[in-house]
Each structure stands twice: as structure tokens, then as C-alpha cells.
C-alpha positions as CSV (number, residue, x, y, z in Angstrom):
1,M,-140.1,104.4,54.1
2,N,-136.8,106.1,54.3
3,L,-134.3,106.0,51.5
4,A,-131.3,106.5,53.8
5,Q,-132.3,103.4,55.8
6,K,-132.9,101.3,52.6
7,L,-129.4,102.3,51.4
8,K,-127.8,100.9,54.5
9,Q,-129.1,97.5,53.3
10,G,-127.7,97.8,49.8
11,P,-128.3,99.5,46.5
12,V,-131.8,101.0,45.7
13,V,-133.6,100.9,42.4
14,L,-135.8,104.0,42.6
15,Y,-138.2,104.2,39.6
16,F,-140.7,106.9,38.9
17,F,-143.7,106.4,36.7
18,P,-146.5,108.7,35.5
19,K,-149.8,107.2,36.6
20,A,-150.9,104.1,38.4
21,N,-153.4,101.8,36.8
22,T,-152.6,102.8,33.2
23,G,-151.3,100.3,30.6
24,T,-147.6,101.1,30.4
25,C,-147.3,101.9,34.1
26,D,-149.0,98.6,34.9
27,L,-146.6,96.8,32.5
28,E,-143.5,98.4,34.1
29,A,-144.7,97.5,37.6
30,H,-145.3,93.9,36.5
31,L,-141.8,93.7,34.9
32,F,-140.2,95.0,38.0
33,S,-142.2,92.6,40.2
34,E,-141.0,89.7,38.0
35,K,-137.4,90.6,38.7
36,T,-137.7,91.6,42.3
37,D,-136.1,88.3,43.5
38,D,-133.1,88.9,41.2
39,F,-132.6,92.3,42.7
40,K,-132.9,90.9,46.2
41,K,-130.3,88.2,45.4
42,L,-127.9,91.1,44.6
43,G,-128.8,92.9,47.8
44,A,-130.9,95.6,46.1
45,S,-134.3,97.0,47.0
46,V,-136.9,98.3,44.5
47,I,-139.1,101.3,45.2
48,G,-141.7,102.7,42.8
49,M,-142.9,106.3,42.9
50,S,-145.6,108.4,41.2
51,A,-147.7,111.5,41.9
52,D,-150.7,109.3,42.8
53,N,-152.0,109.4,46.3
54,Q,-151.0,106.8,48.8
55,A,-154.4,105.0,48.8
56,V,-154.2,104.5,45.0
57,L,-150.6,103.4,45.3
58,Q,-151.3,100.9,48.1
59,D,-153.8,99.1,45.9
60,F,-151.5,99.4,42.9
61,S,-148.6,97.9,44.9
62,T,-150.8,94.9,45.8
63,L,-152.5,94.4,42.5
64,K,-150.0,95.4,39.9
65,C,-146.7,94.8,41.7
66,G,-147.7,91.6,43.5
67,G,-146.9,93.3,46.8
68,K,-143.2,92.6,46.0
69,F,-142.0,96.2,46.6
70,P,-143.2,99.4,48.1
71,V,-144.7,102.2,46.0
72,A,-144.8,105.8,47.4
73,T,-146.1,109.2,46.5
74,A,-143.7,111.6,44.8
75,N,-145.0,115.0,45.6
76,A,-144.1,118.1,43.6
77,S,-140.9,118.8,45.6
78,V,-139.7,115.2,45.2
79,R,-140.4,115.2,41.5
80,K,-138.5,118.4,41.1
81,A,-135.6,117.2,43.3
82,Y,-135.2,114.1,41.2
83,D,-135.7,116.0,37.9
84,V,-138.6,113.8,37.0
85,V,-141.3,116.4,36.2
86,L,-143.1,115.2,33.1
87,Q,-143.0,118.2,30.8
88,Q,-146.2,117.4,29.0
89,K,-148.1,117.0,32.3
90,P,-146.1,118.6,35.2
91,E,-148.5,117.1,37.8
92,F,-147.1,113.6,36.8
93,A,-143.7,112.1,37.2
94,N,-141.7,111.2,34.1
95,R,-140.7,107.5,33.6
96,T,-137.2,107.6,35.1
97,S,-135.2,104.8,36.8
98,Y,-132.3,105.4,39.1
99,V,-129.9,102.9,40.7
100,I,-128.5,104.5,43.8
101,A,-125.4,103.0,45.4
102,P,-125.3,102.5,49.2
103,D,-123.1,105.6,49.5
104,G,-125.8,107.7,47.9
105,R,-124.2,108.0,44.4
106,I,-126.5,107.7,41.5
107,V,-124.8,105.1,39.3
108,M,-127.5,104.8,36.7
109,E,-130.2,107.1,35.4
110,Y,-132.5,106.2,32.5
111,T,-135.5,108.2,31.3
112,N,-137.8,106.9,28.6
113,L,-141.6,106.8,28.5
114,D,-141.3,103.3,26.9
115,P,-141.1,101.0,29.9
116,S,-139.4,98.1,28.1
117,E,-135.8,98.7,29.0
118,H,-136.0,100.1,32.6
119,V,-135.8,96.8,34.4
120,Q,-133.0,95.4,32.3
121,R,-130.9,98.5,32.6
122,A,-131.4,98.7,36.4
123,L,-130.5,95.1,36.8
124,A,-127.4,95.5,34.7
125,A,-126.4,98.5,36.8
126,V,-126.9,96.7,40.1
127,K,-124.9,93.7,38.8
128,S,-122.0,96.0,37.8
129,L,-122.1,97.6,41.3
130,K,-121.7,94.1,42.7
131,G,-119.0,93.1,40.2
132,K,-121.1,90.4,38.7
């Protein structure tokens, strides 16, 4: 998976989460999977990322995300580059959602360990990008 290639197709919702197969991360994945078709209608892609290894994330993507979007490993350098190192546990990613415009600009950033508003905020940002 290559972010630059995804951006050629439209905006990207890139969301980081602390740990696969835990209550709130499972909930957030489910919420994103429920709205994936809405993002696609607006030309946007969703990508999830955590510090978990790819084998764990492959199962997580299938079971918790319904296979609706890819989930990738955010290694330490990626977590640092996106400023999503979880302070309490630096080996994890913080719960942060970004909406990235096709030109590479970050048009929305939202960090909150509570997963309840990430999807709505990301969808609103994509809609505003599309002028809807």
C-alpha cells in the first residue's frame, strides 16, 4: 500500500489506533467500516494503522473491519513522523485521525482516545473538501 498512489485516487482518511482486538479499537474499526461506502461515494479511501504486526492486522481487517479497508503496521518511525506516539505507552499509536487531500495537505487532524467522534469528523472533512 502506497499513500501517494491512494492520494492520486482522491482524499485519504488515515486513522491510527492503539491496539487491534481491544474494545475501543474494535469499536472504532466497526464505525469506520459502517461508513466506508459513504467515504467511497465521496472518492475517499480509508486506511487504518497501528503498531501491531501485519499478521494480527490482516485478521483484524477481516474480522473487525469487514475487509472494507486496509490496515497497516505503523512502525516507530511512522508513528513519530505522524506525531501519533502514545505518551503513556510509546510502543503504541495514539488514536488520531487525519484527512489528507489529494495534493498531500492535511485538512483535518483529530486526536482523542475516545473513538466516538473520529468517523463523523473525518466524514465532515471529506465532505467539505468535496464542497458537499
